[in-house]
C-alpha positions in Angstrom: 25.3 -43.7 -39.6 22.5 -41.2 -39.9 20.2 -43.3 -37.8 22.9 -43.6 -35.1 23.2 -39.8 -35.0 19.5 -39.4 -34.6 19.4 -41.9 -31.7 22.3 -40.1 -29.9 20.8 -36.7 -30.4 17.4 -37.7 -29.2 18.8 -39.4 -26.1 21.0 -36.4 -25.2 18.7 -33.5 -26.0 15.1 -34.6 -25.5 15.7 -34.8 -21.7 14.6 -38.4 -21.2 18.0 -40.1 -20.8 18.5 -42.2 -17.7 22.0 -43.5 -18.6 24.2 -44.5 -21.5 26.7 -47.4 -21.2 29.6 -47.8 -23.7 31.3 -51.2 -23.5 33.2 -53.8 -25.6 36.4 -51.8 -26.3 37.6 -51.9 -29.9 41.3 -52.2 -28.7 42.7 -54.1 -25.7 45.0 -51.2 -25.1 42.2 -48.9 -24.2 42.9 -47.9 -20.5 39.2 -47.8 -19.5 37.0 -50.7 -20.2 33.6 -49.0 -19.9 32.1 -45.5 -19.8 28.7 -44.7 -18.2 27.1 -41.3 -19.1 24.3 -39.8 -17.0 22.5 -36.5 -17.0 23.1 -34.4 -13.9 22.3 -30.9 -12.5 25.3 -29.0 -11.3 24.3 -25.8 -9.6 21.0 -25.9 -11.6 22.8 -26.2 -14.9 22.0 -29.3 -17.0 25.2 -31.3 -17.6 26.3 -34.9 -18.3 28.6 -36.9 -16.0 30.9 -39.5 -17.7 32.2 -42.2 -15.4 35.3 -43.9 -16.8 35.7 -47.4 -15.4 39.4 -48.5 -15.2 40.6 -51.8 -13.8 40.9 -50.6 -10.2 39.3 -47.1 -10.1 36.6 -44.9 -11.7 37.1 -41.3 -12.8 34.3 -38.8 -13.3 34.2 -36.0 -15.8 31.4 -33.4 -16.1 30.5 -32.4 -19.7 28.4 -29.7 -21.1 25.7 -30.8 -23.6 27.7 -30.0 -26.7 30.8 -31.7 -25.2 28.7 -34.8 -24.4 27.6 -35.2 -28.0 31.2 -34.9 -29.2 32.4 -37.4 -26.6 29.7 -39.9 -27.5 30.7 -39.8 -31.2 34.3 -40.4 -30.2 33.4 -43.3 -28.0 31.4 -45.0 -30.8 33.8 -44.3 -33.7 37.0 -44.9 -31.8 36.6 -46.7 -28.5 33.6 -49.1 -28.2 31.6 -51.5 -30.2 28.5 -51.6 -28.0 26.3 -48.9 -26.6 23.2 -49.4 -24.4 21.0 -46.3 -24.1 18.3 -46.3 -21.4 15.7 -43.5 -21.7 12.3 -43.1 -20.1 10.7 -44.0 -23.4 12.7 -47.0 -24.6 15.9 -49.0 -24.3 18.2 -48.9 -27.3 21.1 -51.3 -27.9 23.6 -50.2 -30.6 26.0 -52.9 -31.9 28.6 -50.9 -33.8 31.3 -53.3 -34.8 31.1 -51.4 -38.0 30.3 -47.8 -37.0 29.0 -46.9 -40.5 26.5 -49.8 -40.3 25.3 -50.2 -36.7 22.7 -52.7 -35.7 20.0 -51.0 -33.6 17.7 -53.0 -31.3 14.8 -51.3 -29.5 12.9 -52.5 -26.4 10.4 -51.1 -24.0 11.8 -48.9 -21.3 13.1 -50.6 -18.1 14.4 -47.7 -16.1 13.1 -44.4 -14.8 15.1 -41.2 -14.3 15.9 -40.3 -10.7 16.4 -36.7 -9.5 19.2 -35.1 -11.4 20.4 -32.9 -8.6 23.4 -33.8 -6.5 21.8 -31.8 -3.7 19.4 -33.0 -1.0 15.9 -33.3 -2.4 13.7 -30.6 -0.9 10.1 -30.7 0.0 8.9 -28.2 -2.6 5.4 -26.7 -2.5 5.0 -27.9 -6.1 6.7 -31.3 -6.1 8.7 -32.6 -9.0 6.8 -35.6 -10.5 3.4 -34.1 -9.8 1.9 -32.6 -12.9 1.0 -28.9 -12.5 -1.2 -27.2 -15.1 0.6 -23.8 -15.4 4.1 -25.3 -15.4 3.1 -27.7 -18.1 1.5 -24.9 -20.2 4.6 -22.7 -19.7 7.0 -25.5 -20.7 8.7 -26.0 -17.4 7.6 -29.6 -17.0 6.1 -32.3 -19.2 2.6 -33.7 -18.8 3.9 -36.4 -16.5 5.3 -33.8 -14.1 8.9 -34.2 -15.0 10.8 -30.9 -14.9 12.9 -30.2 -18.1 16.6 -29.8 -17.0 17.0 -26.5 -18.9 14.1 -25.1 -16.7 15.2 -26.5 -13.4 16.5 -23.2 -12.1 13.1 -21.6 -12.9 11.4 -24.5 -11.1 13.5 -23.9 -8.0 12.8 -20.1 -8.2 9.1 -20.7 -8.4 9.2 -22.9 -5.3 11.4 -20.4 -3.5 8.8 -17.8 -4.2 6.1 -20.0 -2.9 8.1 -20.7 0.2 8.3 -17.0 0.9 4.6 -16.7 0.1 3.7 -19.4 2.7 5.5 -17.4 5.3 3.5 -14.2 4.7 0.2 -15.9 4.0 -1.0 -15.7 7.6 -0.5 -11.9 7.5 -3.0 -11.5 4.6 -6.7 -11.0 5.4 -8.3 -14.3 6.4 -11.8 -12.9 5.6 -13.0 -15.4 3.0 -16.1 -13.4 2.2 -14.1 -11.1 -0.1 -11.3 -12.0 -2.6 -7.7 -11.2 -2.0 -6.6 -8.4 -4.4 -3.0 -8.8 -5.6 -1.1 -6.7 -8.1 2.1 -7.9 -9.8 4.1 -4.9 -11.3 6.4 -5.8 -14.1 5.2 -9.3 -14.4 7.1 -10.3 -17.5 6.2 -13.8 -18.7 4.4 -14.2 -15.4 5.8 -17.5 -14.1 5.5 -16.2 -10.6 2.2 -14.6 -11.2 0.7 -17.9 -12.3 2.4 -19.6 -9.3 0.8 -17.0 -7.0 -2.6 -17.8 -8.5 -2.0 -21.5 -8.2 -1.0 -21.3 -4.6 -3.8 -19.0 -3.4 -6.6 -20.4 -5.5 -5.8 -24.1 -5.8 -3.8 -24.9 -2.6 -5.3 -22.4 -0.2 -8.8 -22.3 -1.8 -9.0 -18.5 -1.6 -11.0 -16.3 -3.9 -8.6 -13.9 -5.6 -8.4 -11.0 -8.0 -4.9 -10.9 -9.5 -3.6 -8.3 -12.0 -0.3 -8.6 -13.8 1.1 -5.3 -15.3 3.8 -5.0 -17.9 4.8 -2.6 -20.7 5.2 -5.2 -23.5 2.1 -5.8 -25.5 3.2 -9.2 -26.8 3.9 -10.4 -23.3 0.5 -9.3 -22.1 -1.2 -11.0 -25.0 0.6 -14.2 -24.3 -0.1 -14.2 -20.6 -3.8 -13.5 -21.1 -4.0 -16.4 -23.5 -2.3 -18.8 -21.0 -4.7 -17.6 -18.3 -7.6 -18.3 -20.7 -6.3 -21.7 -21.6 -5.9 -22.7 -17.9 -9.3 -21.2 -17.0 -7.7 -18.9 -14.5 -10.7 -16.6 -14.6 -9.7 -14.3 -11.8 -6.3 -13.5 -13.3 -5.8 -10.8 -15.9 -2.9 -9.0 -17.5 -2.9 -5.3 -18.5 -0.4 -3.2 -20.4 0.7 -0.2 -18.5 3.3 1.8 -16.6 3.7 1.2 -12.8 3.9 4.9 -12.1 0.6 5.6 -13.9 -1.4 2.6 -12.6 -4.5 3.7 -10.6 -6.1 1.6 -7.9 -7.6 2.1 -4.4 -6.7 -1.1 -2.6 -4.4 -4.1 -2.7 -3.8 -6.9 -0.2 -0.5 -7.7 -1.7 1.9 -6.0 -4.1 4.6 -8.0 -5.9 7.3 -6.4 -7.9 10.1 -8.6 -9.2 13.0 -7.1 -11.1 11.2 -3.8 -11.9 14.0 -1.6 -13.2 15.4 1.3 -11.3 12.7 3.7 -10.0 9.9 1.5 -11.2 10.5 -0.4 -8.0 10.0 2.9 -6.0 6.8 3.7 -7.8 5.5 0.2 -7.0 6.4 0.6 -3.3 4.9 4.1 -3.2 1.6 2.8 -4.6 1.6 -0.1 -2.2 2.0 2.1 0.8 -0.7 4.5 -0.4 -3.1 1.6 -0.9 -2.5 0.4 2.7 -1.1 -2.9 1.3 -0.7 -5.6 3.9 2.2 -7.5 2.2 4.9 -6.3 -0.2 7.3 -8.6 -1.9 9.9 -6.7 -4.0 13.1 -7.8 -5.8 14.7 -4.5 -7.0 16.8 -4.3 -10.2 19.1 -1.9 -11.9 19.4 0.7 -9.1 20.9 3.5 -11.1 19.2 6.5 -9.6 21.6 7.3 -6.8 24.8 6.5 -8.9 24.8 10.1 -10.3 23.8 11.7 -7.0 25.9 10.2 -4.3 28.6 12.5 -2.8 30.7 11.7 0.2 34.3 12.8 0.8 35.1 9.8 3.0 34.1 7.3 0.3 35.5 9.2 -2.7 38.6 7.1 -3.0 36.3 4.0 -3.3 33.9 5.8 -5.7 36.6 6.4 -8.3 36.1 2.7 -9.2 32.8 2.6 -11.1 32.0 -1.0 -10.3 32.4 -0.4 -6.5 30.4 2.7 -6.7 27.6 0.9 -8.5 27.5 -2.0 -6.0 27.5 0.5 -3.1 24.7 2.6 -4.5 22.6 -0.6 -5.0 23.0 -1.5 -1.4 22.3 2.1 -0.3 19.2 2.3 -2.5 17.7 -0.8 -1.0 18.7 0.2 2.5 16.9 3.5 2.1 13.8 1.7 0.7 13.7 -0.6 3.7 14.0 2.2 6.2 11.3 4.2 4.4 8.9 1.2 4.6 9.7 0.8 8.3 9.0 4.5 8.9 5.6 3.9 7.2 4.6 1.1 9.5 6.1 -2.1 8.0 8.2 -4.9 9.4 10.9 -5.2 6.8 13.3 -8.1 6.1 16.0 -8.3 3.4 16.2 -11.9 2.3 17.9 -13.9 -0.4 15.5 -14.7 -3.2 17.7 -16.6 -5.7 21.2 -17.9 -5.8 24.0 -15.4 -6.7 25.0 -17.9 -9.4 22.0 -16.9 -11.5 21.8 -13.2 -10.9 23.3 -10.6 -8.6 19.8 -9.1 -8.2 18.9 -11.6 -5.6 17.8 -9.5 -2.6 14.1 -9.5 -1.8 12.5 -6.7 0.3 9.7 -8.5 2.3 7.5 -6.0 4.1 4.5 -6.8 6.3 2.3 -4.0 7.6 2.2 -3.6 11.4 0.3 -0.3 11.4 2.9 1.5 13.7 4.8 4.4 12.2 8.5 4.2 13.2 10.1 7.5 14.1 13.5 5.9 14.7 13.6 4.5 11.2 12.4 7.8 9.8 15.3 9.6 11.5 17.8 7.0 10.3 16.5 7.4 6.8 17.0 11.2 6.9 20.5 10.8 8.3 21.6 8.4 5.6 20.2 10.7 2.9 22.1 13.7 4.3 25.3 11.8 4.8 25.4 10.7 1.1 23.6 13.8 -0.3 21.0 11.8 -2.2 17.3 12.3 -2.9 15.7 9.0 -3.9 12.3 8.7 -5.6 11.0 6.8 -2.5 11.2 10.3 -0.8 7.7 11.1 -2.0 6.2 8.8 0.5 
């Protein structure tokens, strides 16, 4: 029985399962004659789909990982005498006429796992099935290029970021005699910083100087070690505060989920450095919550959650107008699905070199209307 449990656990949780078939019912009265279990991705969440085969129909049920383990145990102990497990590593047949003494037969693998997603397969910049050094090192995919189900949402986020990067790449300097200088404020574990390096250095063959900045010493130590392991020689990580970071030039500034006014300091620095491209996903916009005053909206503001959502939108709207006033073409785009985080708006700004007096006037009118003084004012 212990060996049976190991086989089941390995098949379900080591992310190599292709499918599992339960057959040979223990009782003729069992309404379904076979059950097929497959791993699936539903809205980027790893799940299992059980297909119950009745005489004239099939019924599907989606199960979480812990539910799948419990269901498999019940199928073996109560319902079926034979289980065929197909993984990418081996085929396993379990003959369990006596559940406490199953016979286990192992053979070489005969099936490969297809895409888990129910959605249409996209043409990602980094394709699934193609080994990518930084994704392997960061544990997103295995050495064969297979994305682990628990990291599929991160894989999609990385490719979404690269899709946006492709759009703005022509706006960056095409002078190959000097490296592109890029600063990532609040880089965290730097999945996207490594993706940035990979895209520019490996795919576009551009010389780069990329700096990732974060406040956590252990994170910086980890990221520098990963960069060293991958021989990413022009990528370094520094510990420091966005507001205090000194520099004189950047071709691109990236700030993803920098909290509250940290986003503003990053935008202020980017404009002062005459940065060509800014990609910013704000987070935790608390600054205006305690400032905003408007008699017309007071009935709405008495509800804290509505006031919070409104000030988030106002904060980003003011940031966008300020960047337009400073000579940027600004777009507010969806970065990630709302299913994963409500902080899914990216401010994409590309410098056009033309100061915008209309945007400046609209910015001042909004400020006056809501009686706020955001940090971005200092631009």
